[in-house]
N, C-alpha and C positions, 0 to 999 in steps of 0.2 A: 869704672869710668868716673864716678863721682867721688869715690874715696881716694883712689890713687892719683888720678889725673885732675881731680877737682874741677870737673867741667860743669857741674851744677845742672845736669839734665833732670828735669822733674817728671815728665810724662813719658811713659814707655808702653808700647804694645807688645805683649808677650807672644801672641800668635798672629799669623797672617793668612787669612783666607783658607783656614782649615775646615770651614763648614762644608766644603765640597767632599772632603774625606769622612767627616763625622755625621753629616745628616742629609746633604743634598743627594748624594749618590744613593743612599739608602732609601730616600723618598721615591726616587725613580724606580727602584727595584722592588719596592714594597717590603723592605726589610726594616727591622727595628733601628731607630735612629740612635746616635751616640753623643748627643749634645752634652748630656750630663758628664760623660766620660771626659770630654774636652774641657769642661768647666773644672773638673777635679784636677786635671793636669795643670790647668792655669793656676789653680789655688796652690798646688805644691810649688810651682815655679815662683809664684808671687811671694809665698812665705819665705822662700830661700833668698829672694832678692831683697825683701824688706828687712831680713835679718842683717844684711850688709849695709843697707841704707834705708832707714825707716821714713825718710822724708819724701820718697818717691811716690808717684801716683801711677797705678797700673791699669791699663785698659785692654779690651779685647771684645770679641774675638777677631776683630777686623774682618768681618764676614763679607762675602761677595754679594749676598742676598739679604737685604733688610726685611723682606716680606715674609720670612719664615719666623713669625713672631713666637709661636709655641716653642720652637727649638731655641730661640734666643732666650726665652724665659727659663728653659731647662739649664742652659749654660749659665745664666745669671745666678740661679739658685745654687748650682754646684760651685760656682766661683766664690760665692759668699761675700763676706766683708772685704775680701782682698781686691775686689773689682771697684776701681775708682770711677771709671767711665766706660760706656759701651761704645764700640766703634764698628763701623761698616764702610765698605767702599761701594758707592753707587753713582 
């Protein structure tokens, strides 16, 4: 988008409301949560995107629930330096 079409879009959210699949559902069922797994997926996607356009800023997880702070921390740790901003829908 930025390289070929030169649209200059700087901020991107890689995931959208996947907290339901990676930790909210597990919390209801008493199962291990997978926030770190989603953060690792984010990091791999972010690295690939930055390889094409290093000027972009990448955010996530665009969570539906900002009150699951521990899970968001696990996501942030796994996303690492690729995460430019934290996002949620509330």
